[in-house]
N, C-alpha and C positions, 0 to 999 in steps of 0.2 A: 508973764508966760506967753510964749508965742502960740499962734494957732496950730502950727505943726506939732508942737509939743503936746498941746491939748488933744489933738486928734490921735496922736500915738497912745496917750494915756487911755482914751476912750476905747480904742481898738483892743488894747491889752485887757481891759475890763470885760469887753464883749467876748473875747476869746476864752477868758476864764469862765464866764457864764455859759458859753457854748459847751465847753468841756464837761462842766457839771451837769448841764441839761442832757447831754448825750449819755452820760453815766447813769442818770436817773431814768432815762428813756422817755423824756417828755418833749424833746425837740431834736431836730436834725443838726448836723455839724455845720450847715450853711445858714442856719436861722439868723435873722437880723435882730437888732436890739428890741424892737417892739414885739416881735414874735416871742423872743426870750422872756420879755416882761410878762406877756400874757400866760406863757407856760408856767412860770413860777407863781403867778397870781392864782392859778388853778390848783396849786398844791395846798391841800388842807393841813392845817396845823392841829394834829390830834393830841399834841402834848404828851402827857404820861398816861398811857393806856394801861389799865389794870383789869384783870379778869380772873375768875376762878372757874375751873373745869372739873366736872364730875366724871367718874369712870364711865366710859362709853360715849361721852360728849365730845364735840369738837368746837374749836373757837377760831373764827376767821379774823385775822389781824386786819384792822381797817387801813385802807389806802391813805397815805399822806405822811406828814412829817411827825416823827416821834422824837421826844427829847431825851430818850434813854433812861427815864426813871420808871417806866411802866413795868409791871410784872404779870406773869401768868402762872397760876399755881393750881395744883390738884387738891380737891377737897373730898375727903371720904364721904361716900354716900351710902354706906352699908355694904359696899362690895368687898371682894377679897383682894388684897394687895400683896398676897404671898408670891414671892419670886421663886423661880425654878432653876435648879442646877442641872445641866445636861452634859452628856458625853457623846461625841460624834466620832465615827471611824472614817478615815479618808476613803473616798471612792474615786472612780475615774470621771465622775460627773460632779459639777458644782452642787453644793448642798446649802439650802437656806435653813438655818436653825431657828425655830420659833418655839415659844412656850406652848405646852399642852393646854387644852381647855381647862379652865379653873385657876390658871395662874395669870397674874397681872403682867409678868415679864420674866426675863432671865437674870439670875444673879451672876452666873458664870457659865461658860461653855468650855469643856475640856476636849481637845482634839487628840484622840489616841494616836499611837505610833502607826506608821504605815504597816499593814499586815505583811507577814513573812512571804506570802505568795507574790507580793509586789516587790520587784527588784529594780535597782538602777541598771539598765541594760545599755548604757552609753558606751561601755567598753567592749560590747559584743563584736566579734570580727567574722563570725560564721555567716556564710551566704547560703542560698538554696542548694548550690552545687556541693556544699560541704556536709550536707545533712541527708540521711537516707530518705528515699522516696516514701511518702505517706507519713513521715514524722514531721512534727511542727516545732518551730522555734520562733522567738521574738527577736527581730533584728535590732541594731543599735538605735534606729529611729522609732522603735516601738511597733513596727509592722509585724503582724502575725504572718509567718511565711512557711509554706510547705516545702520539704526537701525534695530534691530531684536526683540525688545520687542513686545509681542503680545498685540493687542488692543481688550480687552474683552468687551468693551462697558458697557452696563447695564446687569449684570448677575443676573438672578432671580432663586430662588430655594425655594420650599415649603417642609418643613420637616414634617414627620409623625411618627407614631409608628414603622414603618418598616425602614424608612429613617431617622435615628435619628441624623445624622451629615452630613456636607457638606464641602468638601475640596475646598477652594477658589483657582481657577487656577492662576498661576503666570502670571503677566503682568499688564497692565494698566486697571483701572476701572473708569468709568466716574462719580461715586458717586451716580448714580440713581438706581443701582441694589439693590435687597432686598433678604434676606434670612428670611423666616417667618414660623410661625405655624398657621394653620387654626383650631380654637377651636370650640367645640360644647358642649351643655349641654344636659343631658339625665335624664329622670325620670324612676323609676322602682317601682313596687308594690311588697311587700314581698309575697312569695309563700311558699308552703310546701317543694319545691325543691330548691337547691342552684342555684343561677343565676350568670353568668359572664357577666358583662356589658362592652362592647367593643365599641370603636368609629367607626363611619362610615369610609370607606376607604378614606385615604388621610387626615384624621383629627385626632385631639387628644382631649381627654376629659378635659374640664376645670372645669366641675362640674357634679356630679351625685346626683340627688334628690331621696332619698328613701322615698316613701310615707308611711303613717302610716299603721299599721297592720289593715286589713279590720275588720269592726265591727263583722263579723261572726267568727272572730278568737278571743277567750277569753282565758285568762290564767286559767287553771284548777288546779292550785296547791293547792287551798284552798277547793276543793271539797272533801266531806267525804262519798258519797254514795258508796254502794257496790252492787254486783249483786243481792243480796236478797232484796235490797231496790227498785229495778226497776221491773216493770211488765215484764212478760215473753215476749220476742220478741222486747222489747224496748232497745235502746242503749243510752249510755252517755259516756262522757270523764271525767275521774278522774285522776288528776295529770299527764296529758299527755297520759293516756292509755284509750283505748276504752273498755267500760264495757257493756256486754249484760245481761239484767235483767233475774232473775229466780223467781220472785214473782208471785204466782198463781193468775190468774184473776177469782175470784169466782162470779163475777157479782152480781145478786140479789138472795141471798140465802133465801129459804123459808123452815120453819120447824114447827112442832106442838109437843106439849107435853100434856099428859092427866092429869098431876098433881097427878096421882095415882101411876101408874107404872113408869111413866117418870116424873121425877121432875126437869130435867135440860137438856140443849142442848149445846154441845160444838161447838162453832163457828169455822169453819176451818180457818187455817192460810192463809193469802193472802189478796188480794184486794176485797173489797165489794163495790158495786155500790151505796149502801145506800137505795136501794129499797127493799131489802130482809126483811122478817118478821119471828118472832118466836111467835106462839100463842098457847093458851090453847084450848083443845077440849071441848066438852060438857060433857064429861064423869064425871068430878068432880062435875058439877052441878046436874047430875042425881043421883050421889051417895049421895049428901047432901040432896036431896029431899026425899030420901028413909029413912032417919033417923027419 
């Protein structure tokens, strides 16, 4: 066997000892053979350790090598070895379940179902803005959260000719609010001037009744009179225009003719009252008597 082969074999054995020494905590991973030998030399061989322990006593297992045949057993010393069965309800905090005083240990522990008040909230999608203010929910991550949604209650608004629209505020509405119009009806009589019919403040017009043209207003489109057809100082409307008369008022015209030198009389143009007369004088009778 060559020296190199022998060195390799020794190094392999050293490495095996190192690994075991590190595992046992008695040497470092860089320890040399002599250090390893001293470390293993210090390990006591305690063989098969056996012990009996009474209730309430403790037993310290000795440091060193154990061959695996030792036993530790409990021995009754007049104590109570009764085991207890317990039931625990899940809580938000960890629980350590221990036997009550007078019991040696636990025979079993029953973990009850999660209380109904505790729910799996992983599917929750509501956020603070989806919940009324001052109301509380638990979000999907288990955080207790207060709502921020405004509670508008019953919102009421009346529209008018000046307030023609209304922006509904964000938040909750209880369904009793109203947005409305207050209507009114008005009547108007035609006049010679233009009229603007407006609603009363805060209202809108639902109907405007335009009355008939008053009887004193007559269409004059078919009138044919002219100024000369009307007595002086009198007026009339013809085709929408006011006409002032120019016809002379002659009243009761009186005239005489003698039949000799005056054989006719020209009636003056204008109006005659019907009481006027044109008569012969006695001149023609005198002339006839003289013949």
